[in-house]
C-alpha positions as CSV (number, residue, x, y, z in Angstrom):
1,X,45.7,142.7,82.6
2,X,48.8,140.7,82.1
3,X,48.8,138.0,79.4
4,X,49.6,134.5,80.5
5,X,51.2,131.6,78.6
6,X,50.7,128.0,79.6
7,X,53.8,126.2,80.7
8,X,54.6,122.8,82.1
9,X,56.2,122.7,85.6
10,X,57.3,119.8,87.7
11,X,54.6,118.2,89.9
12,X,56.6,118.8,93.0
13,X,57.0,122.5,92.3
14,X,53.3,122.9,91.6
15,X,52.5,121.0,94.9
16,X,54.9,123.3,96.8
17,X,53.3,126.4,95.2
18,X,49.8,125.1,96.0
19,X,50.8,124.6,99.6
20,X,52.6,127.9,100.0
21,X,50.2,130.1,98.1
22,X,47.4,130.5,100.7
23,X,49.8,131.9,103.3
24,X,50.6,134.7,100.8
25,X,47.1,135.1,99.6
26,X,48.1,133.9,96.1
27,X,47.0,131.2,93.7
28,X,49.4,128.4,92.9
29,X,50.1,130.1,89.5
30,X,50.7,133.4,91.2
31,X,53.1,131.7,93.6
32,X,55.1,130.1,90.8
33,X,55.3,133.4,89.0
34,X,56.5,135.1,92.2
35,X,59.2,132.4,92.7
36,X,60.2,132.8,89.0
37,X,60.6,136.6,89.5
38,X,62.8,136.0,92.6
39,X,65.0,133.6,90.7
40,X,65.3,136.1,87.8
41,X,66.5,138.8,90.2
42,X,68.9,136.4,92.0
43,X,70.5,135.6,88.6
44,X,70.7,139.3,87.7
45,X,72.2,140.3,91.1
46,X,75.7,141.5,91.2
47,X,75.8,140.8,95.0
48,X,74.8,137.1,94.9
49,X,76.8,134.7,92.8
50,X,74.4,132.6,90.9
51,X,77.3,130.5,89.5
52,X,78.6,129.7,93.0
53,X,75.1,128.7,94.1
54,X,74.6,126.5,91.1
55,X,78.0,124.9,91.6
56,X,77.1,124.0,95.2
57,X,73.6,122.6,94.2
58,X,75.2,120.6,91.4
59,X,77.8,119.1,93.8
60,X,80.7,120.9,92.1
61,X,81.6,123.1,95.0
62,X,81.3,123.0,98.8
63,X,78.7,124.9,100.8
64,X,81.3,126.0,103.3
65,X,83.2,127.8,100.6
66,X,80.2,130.2,100.1
67,X,81.2,133.5,101.7
68,X,77.9,135.3,101.3
69,X,75.3,134.4,103.9
70,X,72.5,135.2,101.4
71,X,73.9,132.6,99.0
72,X,74.1,130.1,101.8
73,X,70.4,130.8,102.7
74,X,69.4,130.2,99.0
75,X,71.3,126.9,99.0
76,X,69.7,125.8,102.3
77,X,66.2,126.7,101.1
78,X,66.8,124.7,97.9
79,X,68.1,121.7,99.8
80,X,65.1,121.9,102.2
81,X,62.7,121.9,99.2
82,X,64.5,119.0,97.6
83,X,64.4,117.0,100.8
84,X,60.7,117.7,101.2
85,X,60.0,116.5,97.7
86,X,62.1,113.4,98.3
87,X,60.4,112.5,101.6
88,X,57.0,112.8,99.9
89,X,58.0,110.1,97.5
90,X,59.2,107.6,100.1
91,X,57.1,104.6,101.0
92,X,59.6,102.7,103.2
93,X,56.9,100.3,104.6
94,X,56.1,99.1,101.0
95,X,59.9,98.7,100.3
96,X,60.4,96.6,103.5
97,X,57.3,94.5,102.9
98,X,58.3,93.9,99.3
99,X,61.7,92.7,100.4
100,X,60.4,90.7,103.3
101,X,62.3,92.7,105.9
102,X,61.3,93.6,109.4
103,X,61.1,97.2,110.4
104,X,60.4,99.3,113.5
105,X,58.1,102.3,113.9
106,X,56.5,104.3,116.7
107,X,52.8,103.7,117.5
108,X,50.4,106.5,118.5
109,X,51.7,106.4,122.1
110,X,55.3,106.7,121.0
111,X,56.2,103.1,121.8
112,X,58.5,101.2,119.4
113,X,56.7,98.4,117.5
114,X,58.7,95.9,115.4
115,X,56.8,94.8,112.3
116,X,57.9,91.3,111.2
117,X,57.7,90.3,107.5
118,X,54.7,88.3,106.5
119,X,55.5,84.6,106.2
120,X,55.2,82.7,103.0
121,X,51.6,82.2,101.9
122,X,50.4,78.9,100.7
123,X,47.7,78.1,98.3
124,X,44.5,76.7,99.8
125,X,44.4,72.9,100.0
126,X,48.2,72.5,99.9
């Protein structure tokens, strides 16, 4: 039996692993371990340039300059995961309400509905 060591991981990574794990018949911990092994092998690979991928992900190089389709796939997968995590943190309704701005959204039937900001509230008796 393999020994395990406790580590701290980002909440978003854990949530993604927890969501992905059942499809692969793994626990969240097993999924994170699997992803770590894949990352290790990518970094060791002589065929995939880890440096080029890292440069693109850090904004220091352009995606279109990656010649290897596998490197492009890795970058796209990373971007997709980052966007998913970013979308999960958004609460645009709360932001618009806090700023008193109107916003539009689709109702259950697909019709556009404009939400107007709440008017100023007055204290009772004023």
